[in-house]
C-alpha positions as CSV (number, residue, x, y, z in Angstrom):
1,M,-14.7,25.4,-25.8
2,R,-17.8,25.4,-28.0
3,R,-15.7,24.1,-31.0
4,L,-14.5,21.3,-28.8
5,L,-18.0,20.3,-27.8
6,A,-19.1,20.5,-31.4
7,K,-16.3,18.1,-32.4
8,A,-17.4,15.7,-29.7
9,S,-20.9,15.9,-31.1
10,H,-19.6,15.2,-34.6
11,N,-17.7,12.1,-33.4
12,D,-20.5,10.8,-31.3
13,V,-21.4,7.1,-31.4
14,A,-24.8,5.6,-31.1
15,A,-26.2,6.2,-27.6
16,P,-27.0,3.1,-25.5
17,G,-30.4,2.7,-23.9
18,R,-30.5,5.0,-21.0
19,A,-32.0,3.4,-17.9
20,A,-32.7,5.6,-14.9
21,R,-29.8,4.1,-13.0
22,F,-26.4,2.6,-13.8
23,A,-24.9,-0.2,-11.7
24,L,-21.3,-0.1,-10.4
25,G,-20.9,-3.8,-11.0
26,A,-20.3,-4.8,-7.4
27,P,-23.5,-6.5,-6.3
28,G,-23.3,-5.5,-2.6
29,V,-22.8,-1.9,-3.5
30,D,-25.6,-1.9,-6.1
31,D,-28.0,-3.5,-3.8
32,F,-27.3,-0.9,-1.1
33,L,-27.9,1.8,-3.7
34,G,-31.2,0.3,-4.8
35,G,-29.8,-0.8,-8.2
36,G,-27.1,1.7,-8.8
37,L,-26.6,5.5,-9.1
38,S,-29.0,7.8,-10.9
39,R,-28.1,9.1,-14.4
40,A,-28.6,12.6,-15.7
41,C,-27.7,14.3,-12.4
42,L,-24.7,15.6,-10.4
43,H,-22.6,13.3,-8.2
44,E,-19.7,14.4,-6.0
45,V,-16.4,12.6,-5.2
46,H,-14.4,14.2,-2.4
47,A,-10.7,13.7,-1.5
48,P,-10.1,14.9,2.1
49,W,-6.3,15.1,1.6
50,S,-4.3,16.1,-1.5
51,A,-2.6,12.7,-1.2
52,D,-6.0,11.2,-2.1
53,W,-6.2,13.1,-5.4
54,S,-5.6,10.0,-7.5
55,A,-8.3,8.1,-5.7
56,A,-10.9,10.7,-6.2
57,V,-10.3,11.3,-9.9
58,G,-9.8,7.6,-10.5
59,F,-13.1,6.7,-8.8
60,G,-14.8,9.6,-10.7
61,L,-13.4,8.5,-14.0
62,A,-14.4,4.9,-13.4
63,L,-17.9,6.0,-12.6
64,A,-18.0,8.0,-15.9
65,R,-16.8,4.9,-17.7
66,R,-19.6,2.8,-16.2
67,V,-22.4,5.3,-17.0
68,A,-21.3,5.9,-20.6
69,P,-19.1,3.1,-22.0
70,G,-17.8,4.0,-25.4
71,R,-19.2,7.5,-25.4
72,P,-17.3,10.8,-25.5
73,L,-16.2,12.2,-22.1
74,F,-15.4,15.7,-21.1
75,W,-12.9,16.8,-18.3
76,A,-12.5,20.3,-17.0
77,R,-9.7,21.0,-14.4
78,Q,-7.8,23.9,-13.0
79,D,-4.5,24.9,-14.6
80,F,-2.3,24.6,-11.5
81,L,-3.3,21.0,-10.9
82,E,-0.9,20.0,-13.7
83,S,2.0,21.3,-11.7
84,E,0.6,19.9,-8.4
85,A,-0.5,16.5,-9.5
86,G,0.8,16.0,-13.1
87,R,-0.8,16.2,-16.5
88,L,-3.3,13.5,-17.6
89,N,-1.4,10.8,-19.4
90,G,-2.9,9.3,-22.6
91,L,-1.3,5.9,-22.1
92,G,-2.4,5.9,-18.4
93,L,-6.0,6.6,-19.5
94,A,-5.9,3.7,-21.9
95,E,-4.5,1.4,-19.2
96,F,-7.4,2.5,-17.0
97,G,-9.9,1.5,-19.8
98,V,-10.7,4.9,-21.3
99,D,-10.0,5.8,-24.9
100,P,-7.9,9.0,-24.8
101,A,-9.3,10.0,-28.2
102,A,-12.8,10.0,-26.7
103,L,-11.8,12.4,-23.9
104,S,-11.8,16.2,-24.4
105,L,-9.8,18.1,-21.8
106,V,-10.3,21.8,-20.9
107,R,-8.1,23.7,-18.5
108,G,-9.4,26.8,-16.7
109,R,-7.5,29.5,-14.9
110,D,-9.6,29.3,-11.8
111,A,-12.6,27.4,-10.3
112,E,-15.1,29.8,-11.8
113,A,-13.8,29.2,-15.4
114,V,-13.8,25.4,-14.8
115,L,-17.4,25.5,-13.5
116,R,-18.5,27.5,-16.5
117,A,-16.9,25.0,-18.8
118,G,-18.6,22.2,-16.8
119,V,-22.1,23.7,-17.2
120,E,-21.5,24.1,-21.0
121,A,-20.5,20.4,-21.2
122,A,-23.4,19.3,-19.1
123,R,-25.7,20.9,-21.6
124,C,-24.2,18.9,-24.5
125,K,-26.4,15.9,-25.2
126,S,-23.7,14.2,-27.3
127,L,-21.5,13.6,-24.3
128,G,-21.7,10.5,-22.2
129,A,-20.5,12.2,-19.0
130,A,-18.7,15.3,-17.8
131,L,-16.0,15.4,-15.1
132,I,-15.1,18.6,-13.2
133,E,-12.0,18.8,-11.0
134,I,-11.9,21.5,-8.4
135,F,-9.3,22.1,-5.7
136,G,-9.8,23.6,-2.2
137,A,-12.9,25.6,-1.2
138,P,-13.3,28.3,-3.8
139,R,-16.2,30.8,-3.3
140,A,-17.4,30.0,-6.8
141,L,-18.3,26.4,-5.7
142,D,-21.5,27.1,-3.8
143,L,-25.1,25.8,-3.9
144,T,-26.0,28.0,-6.9
145,A,-23.1,26.5,-8.9
146,T,-24.1,22.9,-8.1
147,L,-27.8,23.7,-8.9
148,R,-26.7,24.9,-12.4
149,L,-24.8,21.7,-13.0
150,A,-27.7,19.5,-11.7
151,R,-30.3,21.3,-13.8
152,A,-28.1,21.2,-16.9
153,A,-27.5,17.4,-16.4
154,E,-31.2,16.8,-15.9
155,A,-32.1,18.7,-19.1
156,S,-29.5,17.0,-21.3
157,G,-29.3,13.5,-19.8
158,V,-25.5,13.9,-19.3
159,T,-24.2,12.6,-15.9
160,V,-21.8,15.0,-14.2
161,F,-19.1,14.0,-11.7
162,L,-17.6,16.8,-9.5
163,M,-14.3,15.7,-8.1
164,H,-13.5,18.0,-5.2
165,I,-9.9,17.7,-4.1
166,C,-8.8,18.8,-0.6
167,A,-12.0,20.5,0.4
168,G,-10.4,22.5,3.2
169,Q,-12.1,20.9,6.2
170,E,-10.2,21.8,9.4
171,T,-10.2,18.2,10.6
172,G,-8.9,16.9,7.3
173,T,-12.0,14.8,6.8
174,L,-15.3,15.7,5.2
175,A,-18.4,16.0,7.4
176,K,-21.3,13.8,6.5
177,T,-23.5,16.7,5.6
178,G,-20.8,18.9,4.0
179,P,-21.5,22.2,2.4
180,P,-24.9,22.7,0.7
181,S,-25.0,21.0,-2.7
182,A,-27.5,19.9,-5.3
183,A,-25.6,16.6,-5.8
184,T,-27.6,13.4,-5.8
185,S,-24.8,11.5,-4.1
186,R,-21.6,12.5,-2.3
187,W,-18.7,10.1,-1.9
188,R,-15.4,10.3,-0.1
189,A,-12.5,8.4,-1.8
190,R,-9.2,7.5,-0.2
191,T,-6.1,5.8,-1.6
192,Q,-5.9,2.1,-0.9
193,N,-3.2,-0.5,-1.2
194,S,-3.5,-2.6,-4.4
195,R,-3.2,-6.4,-4.0
196,A,-0.2,-7.9,-5.5
197,L,-0.4,-10.3,-8.5
198,A,2.1,-12.9,-9.6
199,A,5.7,-11.8,-9.3
200,N,4.5,-9.0,-7.1
201,A,3.0,-7.1,-10.0
202,P,0.5,-4.4,-9.1
203,G,-3.1,-5.5,-9.0
204,P,-6.2,-3.6,-10.1
205,P,-6.6,0.0,-8.8
206,C,-8.2,-0.1,-5.4
207,F,-10.3,2.6,-3.7
208,A,-11.6,3.0,-0.1
209,V,-14.9,4.8,-0.7
210,T,-17.6,6.0,1.7
211,L,-21.1,7.0,0.6
212,L,-21.6,10.2,2.7
213,R,-25.0,11.2,1.2
214,H,-27.5,9.6,-1.2
215,R,-30.6,11.5,-2.0
216,G,-33.7,9.3,-1.4
217,G,-31.6,6.4,-0.1
218,A,-29.4,5.1,2.7
219,A,-25.9,6.4,3.2
220,D,-23.0,6.2,5.7
221,R,-21.5,3.0,4.3
222,S,-18.0,2.2,3.2
223,W,-16.4,-0.3,0.8
224,R,-13.1,-1.3,-0.7
225,L,-13.5,-1.4,-4.4
226,E,-11.2,-2.6,-7.2
227,W,-11.6,-1.3,-10.7
228,L,-11.4,-4.2,-13.2
229,R,-10.4,-2.5,-16.4
230,D,-11.0,-5.4,-18.8
231,R,-14.5,-6.0,-17.6
232,G,-15.3,-2.3,-17.0
233,L,-16.8,-2.7,-13.6
234,F,-16.1,-2.5,-9.9
235,H,-15.4,-5.5,-7.7
236,E,-15.7,-5.5,-3.9
237,A,-12.3,-6.4,-2.4
238,A,-11.9,-8.6,0.6
239,D,-11.6,-6.9,3.9
240,S,-8.2,-8.5,4.5
241,L,-5.7,-9.4,1.8
242,S,-3.1,-12.1,2.1
243,A,-0.6,-10.1,0.1
244,T,-0.5,-6.3,-0.6
245,L,2.0,-4.0,-2.1
246,S,4.1,-2.0,0.3
247,G,2.4,1.3,-0.6
248,S,-0.6,2.8,-2.3
249,V,-0.8,2.5,-6.0
250,A,-2.0,5.6,-7.9
251,A,-5.6,5.0,-9.1
252,L,-5.1,7.1,-12.2
253,P,-1.7,7.6,-13.9
254,A,-0.6,11.2,-14.1
255,D,3.1,11.5,-14.2
256,G,3.7,15.1,-15.0
257,Q,4.6,14.3,-18.6
258,A,2.8,15.7,-21.6
259,A,-0.6,14.1,-22.2
260,S,-1.0,11.9,-25.2
261,G,-1.8,13.9,-28.4
262,A,-5.0,11.9,-28.7
263,V,-6.5,13.8,-25.8
264,R,-8.2,16.9,-27.2
265,E,-7.3,19.9,-25.0
266,R,-8.4,23.5,-24.7
267,R,-7.9,26.3,-22.2
268,A,-11.1,27.9,-20.9
269,A,-11.1,31.7,-20.6
270,G,-10.6,32.9,-17.0
C-alpha cells in the first residue's frame, strides 16, 4: 500500500492551481452549488440499489476527473465487488476519459481495510483524488470513519469521493439526512438511459443525480447529467429526449474481465 502511494508520488505531474471549488461544467448545476463543489474534503455518492452501482461509481469517477485532470488517482474497493460487479477494465477507463496508468487500485478484504487504505491515500499530497467504494451498511462506516477521511483530505488537499453502494435502507431509497457523516456533500446517483447517436450508437454516459445534502448551501435538487469524455465535463441533458436507447447504458465499463495491466493494483491487508 505505502509502496503504491510512493510510486504515485514519484510519477506525479505538476499540480494545477487549486481553487477552493471545482466546477462540474454544467452551468445550471454549478450556479446552484455556488460555483461548484469544494476541494480538499469528503463527498459521498450513494446508489440506493445494486443496479445503480455503475451510476454511482461512474459519477464519482467523473467528479474525480473534474477535480484533478491529469493527476494520479487512487481507488480502494472491497474484494467481493469484483465477483458482484466485475473488475475495473483498463480500456473502459480510457473510454471514460481516465488514463489507466494514472490510477492505482487497492482491494481490501472488508470495509475496514478499504477505509484504512482510503485514509492513507487521503494523506498523500501527490494524489489528485481518492475514491473509496463500500457496499452495504458495514459497522466500520460510521461518523468517526468519515471524520478521519475529511480531516485527512483537509490536511493534504486531496479530494475524497466515497461511493456507497446499496446502503441498506429499508425503503430502497436514501433518506435526505441519511446516517451521520462528515461529508461536505451527499449525492444519490441512479442509472439513466443514454441518448442514441447516429445509427443508434450509444450516446454519452448519463446519470440521474440528486443532491441530498450540501454543507453551507441549498440541496434537494435533481438533474440528468451527461458525461462528455472528450471535453472532460458534465452537460445537463434535456428533460425529454426524442430518441433513447431501449435500456440503461452502464456508466462505467466493468465486464468481469481482468483489468488492464496499466492499472497498478494491490490488496490491502484485512
